[in-house]
Each structure stands twice: as C-alpha cells, then as structure tokens.
N, C-alpha and C positions, 0 to 999 in steps of 0.2 A: 504494500500499500504506500503510494507516495503522498507525503505529506508536505505542504507547502512550508517553506521556511525562508526567512531573510537573512542574509549575512550580513553582520554588523560591519561598518564601514573600516574598523580596525584590523580587519582580516584581509588577506588577499583575495582577489576577485576569482582566480583560478582553482579555488578548492571544492567548487561545486560537486564534481564526481566523486571526490572523498566523502563529502556530506552525504551524498546519495546512498553510499555504500554502508553507511552507518546503521546498525538496527535501532529501529525506532519502536518503542514499547509504549510509549505515550504520545498524546497528540502535540507534543512540542518538544524541541531539542534544548537541553540545558546548556548553560555556559560551559560546563565541563565537557560535554560532548563536543560543541564547537572548538573548545580550546584543544582538545586531543587530536580532532581533525586537521586544525591548523598545524599542529605541532608535525604530525606525520606527514602532511602534504609539503611542508617546507623543509623538513628534514635534510633531505637530499640536497637542497640547496644552501644549507647552512655552511659557512665556513668554519673550520676547526680553529679554535684558538687555545692559546695555554689555559684560559678559564673554562674551557669545555671540559666536560667530565670525561669525554673519550678520546681527549688528545693523545695520551700515552698509552692507549689500548692497541695493542698488535693482533693480527690474525692468530689463529692457532697455528699455521704453518710458519708464520715469521717467528712467533715465540720458539718453536721447535728449531729454527734456524738458529737462533740465538743461543739456545742450549747445547745444539751439538757444535756450534762454533768453540763455546767453553769447554765441552768435552774433549773436542780435537786438541785445544791448546793444552790442556792439562796431560792428556796421553801423550802427546808429542814431548812435553817437558818430561814426564816420566821415563819415555824411551832414550831421551838425551841421557838422563840420569843412569839408565840401565845399560848405557855405552852403545845404543842404536845411533844409526845416521840417518837424516832426513832423505826420504825417497825422493822428493819433488825437486827438481833443480832450481825451480824458483825460489822455494823456500830456503833450500841449501845456500843459494846465493845471498839471500837476505840474512840467514843465520851466520853469514860470515863476520858481520857486524858485532853480532852477539845473539847467543840462542833466543833469549826473550826478547829482545828489542826486534830481532828479524821475525819472530812468530807474531807479535803485536803487529806490524807493518803487514803481515800476511793476513792477519784477521780485519785490519782496517780495509784492506783491498776488499776482502770478501764481504763484510758489511756494505761498503761503497757500491759493490757491484749488486748486492741485493737490493739497496735503496734504488739503484737505477731500474731494476726489473719492477718494483712497485711502482716508481715514478712512471714509469712508460706503459702502465697498465698490464703487465706481464706477471702479476703476482702469482698464477698458476706455476710460473717456472720454479717458485721457490721450493713447491714440493717436491719436485724432481730432484732438485739440487740437495734436499734434505735426505733423500736415499742414498747419494752419494757419500755424503758426510757420515751418515749412519754407519753404512759398511766401512768407512775409513775409520771411525772411531772403534768399531769392532775390529779390523784389521790391526789398528796400534795396539789394543789390549791383547790380541793373540801374539803379536811379536813382543811384548813385554812379559807375558806369560813364559813364552819359548825362552826369551833371555835369562829369565829368573832360574830357570830349571837346568 
C-alpha cells in the first residue's frame, strides 16, 4: 500500500526510492524512519573523515593482509636468527643494509602496493595476495622447524 508522504526540506530530494522501500505499518512515517532512510541513501556519498566512526575500519581481507605481513616479518626474523638466508633477491638486497631495516622497507613496499590495489578499486586482489603470504608464512615456519632439528 503506497501512503503519500512529504519529504521535509532539510533532506535531499533523491531519497524518494529509499522512502518507498521502507515498511510502513502506520498511516504516517515517523521522523526516525525518515532519518534512517536519509542516512542510508546518503551513506555511499559521505566522505570519510578522521571524525567518522569507520575511518580506520578495514575490510577483513585487508586485516588479514596486515596480520600476514606481521607474521611474515616475525618468521623471517626468526629464520635469520636460526641461521637461514632470505630467499627473495629483493629482500636479500634490502637486508644488506640490515636485516630489520631491510625487512621494514620490504613491508613498507608491500603495504604501499596493497594501498595502490585498494585505491585503484582492485581490492579483490588482496585476497589472492593473502593466499601467497599465508603459504610464505607456512614455508618460513617449516624452514625454521627444519633448521632447529
């Protein structure tokens, strides 16, 4: 049943479709229903600021990416301590400066590349990168265990 309503002047004019999708159980829409519809309709157009509650919330795949970067750094440092050598030529070159400095530079490049993926709208690629880093962490752990035995 379509019930006529008027949108107050303080709300944008293009929320009509959202308002029509609201379940109406009474003969009028409350201010709360209108406010909810406006927030839903304008949420995708709202810029995130440091005061926004979701400013530092990351997608689950991006969170996993950061955790895997931490695990990779820790297992690589443990591998260095166990006497292992870095397999990646890029990281090995960076490790000539110092193992920790080289590893931090490598992780900064990885986070920068992930940021470029997110910025360019290719966030799904992070999920595939996570598989690679998960395998890499497992590989590091196996090498550490083999070196310790």
